[in-house]
C-alpha positions as CSV (number, residue, x, y, z in Angstrom):
1,X,-93.1,-53.6,126.0
2,X,-96.3,-51.7,126.3
3,X,-95.5,-50.0,129.6
4,X,-92.4,-49.3,131.7
5,X,-92.6,-48.6,135.4
6,X,-90.2,-45.7,136.2
7,X,-89.0,-45.2,139.8
8,X,-87.4,-41.8,140.4
9,X,-87.0,-39.0,142.9
10,X,-89.6,-36.6,144.1
11,X,-86.7,-34.1,144.2
12,X,-85.0,-32.8,141.1
13,X,-81.6,-33.5,142.6
14,X,-78.6,-31.2,142.7
15,X,-77.5,-31.4,139.1
16,X,-79.6,-30.4,136.0
17,X,-78.5,-33.5,134.2
18,X,-80.8,-35.6,136.4
19,X,-83.8,-33.7,135.2
20,X,-82.5,-33.8,131.6
21,X,-82.2,-37.6,131.8
22,X,-85.8,-37.9,133.1
23,X,-87.0,-35.7,130.2
24,X,-85.0,-37.7,127.7
25,X,-86.4,-41.0,129.0
26,X,-89.9,-39.5,128.8
27,X,-89.5,-38.3,125.3
28,X,-88.0,-41.6,124.1
29,X,-90.8,-43.7,125.7
30,X,-93.5,-41.4,124.2
31,X,-91.8,-41.6,120.8
32,X,-91.8,-45.4,120.9
33,X,-95.4,-45.5,122.1
34,X,-94.4,-47.0,125.4
35,X,-96.6,-45.9,128.3
36,X,-95.2,-44.9,131.7
37,X,-96.3,-46.2,135.1
38,X,-94.9,-44.2,138.0
39,X,-95.6,-43.1,141.5
40,X,-98.1,-40.4,140.6
41,X,-96.3,-37.3,141.9
42,X,-96.1,-33.9,140.4
43,X,-92.8,-32.8,141.9
44,X,-89.1,-33.5,141.2
45,X,-88.0,-36.0,138.6
46,X,-91.5,-37.6,138.9
47,X,-93.2,-34.5,137.8
48,X,-90.7,-33.8,135.0
49,X,-91.1,-37.3,133.7
50,X,-94.9,-37.2,133.7
51,X,-95.2,-33.7,132.3
52,X,-92.9,-34.5,129.4
53,X,-94.6,-37.7,128.4
54,X,-98.0,-36.0,128.5
55,X,-96.7,-33.1,126.4
56,X,-95.5,-35.7,123.9
57,X,-99.1,-37.2,123.9
58,X,-98.0,-40.4,125.7
59,X,-99.7,-42.4,128.3
60,X,-98.9,-41.9,132.0
61,X,-100.5,-44.0,134.7
62,X,-99.8,-42.8,138.3
63,X,-100.2,-44.9,141.4
64,X,-100.2,-43.0,144.6
65,X,-101.2,-43.8,148.3
66,X,-104.0,-41.8,149.8
67,X,-101.6,-40.3,152.4
68,X,-99.4,-38.7,149.7
69,X,-102.4,-37.6,147.6
70,X,-103.8,-35.9,150.7
71,X,-100.5,-33.9,150.9
72,X,-101.4,-32.6,147.4
73,X,-98.3,-34.0,145.7
74,X,-100.5,-36.1,143.3
75,X,-100.4,-35.2,139.7
76,X,-103.9,-34.2,138.5
77,X,-103.4,-34.3,134.8
78,X,-102.5,-37.9,134.1
79,X,-104.0,-40.4,131.7
80,X,-105.0,-42.4,134.7
81,X,-104.4,-41.9,138.5
82,X,-104.9,-44.8,140.9
83,X,-105.2,-43.8,144.5
84,X,-104.5,-46.8,146.8
85,X,-104.5,-47.4,150.5
86,X,-100.8,-48.3,151.1
87,X,-97.3,-48.4,149.7
88,X,-97.7,-52.2,149.4
89,X,-100.8,-51.8,147.2
90,X,-98.9,-49.2,145.2
91,X,-96.0,-51.4,144.4
92,X,-98.2,-54.4,143.6
93,X,-100.3,-52.4,141.2
94,X,-97.3,-50.8,139.5
95,X,-95.8,-54.2,139.0
96,X,-99.0,-55.6,137.5
97,X,-99.4,-52.7,135.1
98,X,-95.8,-52.8,133.8
99,X,-93.7,-54.9,131.5
100,X,-90.3,-53.6,132.7
101,X,-88.8,-51.5,135.5
102,X,-86.4,-48.6,135.4
103,X,-84.7,-46.6,138.2
104,X,-83.7,-43.0,137.4
105,X,-81.9,-41.1,140.2
106,X,-83.8,-40.9,143.4
107,X,-83.6,-41.6,147.1
108,X,-84.7,-44.3,149.6
109,X,-88.1,-44.8,147.9
110,X,-86.5,-45.3,144.5
111,X,-83.9,-47.7,146.0
112,X,-86.4,-49.7,147.9
113,X,-88.9,-50.0,145.1
114,X,-86.3,-51.0,142.6
115,X,-84.6,-53.5,144.9
116,X,-88.0,-55.1,145.7
117,X,-88.8,-55.8,142.0
118,X,-85.3,-57.1,141.5
119,X,-85.9,-59.4,144.4
120,X,-89.2,-60.5,142.9
121,X,-87.3,-61.3,139.7
122,X,-84.7,-63.3,141.6
123,X,-87.4,-65.3,143.3
124,X,-89.3,-65.9,140.1
125,X,-92.3,-64.0,141.2
126,X,-92.0,-61.8,138.1
127,X,-90.1,-62.3,134.8
128,X,-89.6,-58.7,133.7
129,X,-86.4,-56.8,133.0
130,X,-85.1,-54.3,135.6
131,X,-82.7,-51.5,134.6
132,X,-80.9,-48.5,136.2
133,X,-80.1,-45.4,134.3
134,X,-76.7,-44.5,135.7
135,X,-76.8,-40.8,134.9
136,X,-73.4,-39.1,135.8
137,X,-72.5,-42.3,137.6
138,X,-75.3,-41.8,140.2
139,X,-75.7,-45.5,140.8
140,X,-72.1,-46.6,140.4
141,X,-71.5,-47.1,144.2
142,X,-74.8,-48.9,144.5
143,X,-73.8,-51.2,141.6
144,X,-70.4,-51.7,143.4
145,X,-72.3,-52.9,146.4
146,X,-74.1,-55.5,144.3
147,X,-70.7,-56.7,143.0
148,X,-69.3,-56.8,146.5
149,X,-72.3,-59.0,147.5
150,X,-71.3,-61.4,144.7
151,X,-67.7,-61.4,145.9
152,X,-68.8,-62.2,149.5
153,X,-71.2,-64.9,148.2
154,X,-74.4,-63.3,149.4
155,X,-75.6,-62.9,145.8
156,X,-75.1,-65.3,142.8
157,X,-73.6,-63.8,139.6
158,X,-76.7,-64.8,137.6
159,X,-78.9,-62.8,140.1
160,X,-76.6,-59.8,140.0
161,X,-77.0,-59.9,136.2
162,X,-80.7,-59.2,136.7
163,X,-79.8,-55.5,137.1
164,X,-79.2,-54.0,133.7
165,X,-77.4,-50.7,134.3
166,X,-76.5,-48.4,131.4
167,X,-75.3,-44.8,131.2
168,X,-77.7,-43.5,128.5
169,X,-81.4,-43.8,127.7
170,X,-81.0,-45.5,124.3
171,X,-78.5,-48.1,125.7
172,X,-80.8,-48.9,128.6
173,X,-83.9,-49.2,126.5
174,X,-82.0,-51.5,124.1
175,X,-80.9,-53.7,127.0
176,X,-84.5,-53.9,128.3
177,X,-85.8,-54.9,124.8
178,X,-83.1,-57.6,124.4
179,X,-83.6,-59.1,127.8
180,X,-85.1,-62.6,127.8
181,X,-86.2,-64.5,130.9
182,X,-84.9,-68.0,131.7
183,X,-87.3,-70.8,131.6
184,X,-90.0,-70.6,134.2
185,X,-89.1,-73.9,135.9
186,X,-85.5,-72.6,136.3
187,X,-86.8,-69.5,137.9
188,X,-88.9,-71.3,140.4
189,X,-86.5,-74.1,141.4
190,X,-83.1,-72.4,141.7
191,X,-81.4,-71.5,144.9
192,X,-82.5,-67.9,145.6
193,X,-79.6,-66.9,147.7
């Protein structure tokens, strides 16, 4: 993996452990020489992630829509900052630049961006690992919803398995590194329920 796309909050959240997890992820990625692709913001967990990677001399590529850049939340000290026209362009470029995806704690934007890439993986549009860092059990209820969808037969177990959730940064990075896609023809021909 050369680059990991990290989705995370533009808020720091209520607990200091969320920021600490973002900092730990940033330091570990920089230590491993893995670049970060993220939403380009300078606030909240996004800012903590970017600042820590940069302080560790790592690569950080931001992708931000013009509308958010105009509100002056764009980070101005990144390795590279792509300013795009829409959220759709943002997500497509982030996916193209990345070899894997990670969700740290965040809100609607984080949920939506992560679920979209998992859906792309389910449909065979991408074959890249998708993981959630479940800091302090932040994503436990979300993961329970995925399990409930399997029980109610709206989601197949093999598609539920596309979400690699772990409680610590080292465990999650190990899971991403060990992940292997199925054969392309299986991805493209299976029932995508």
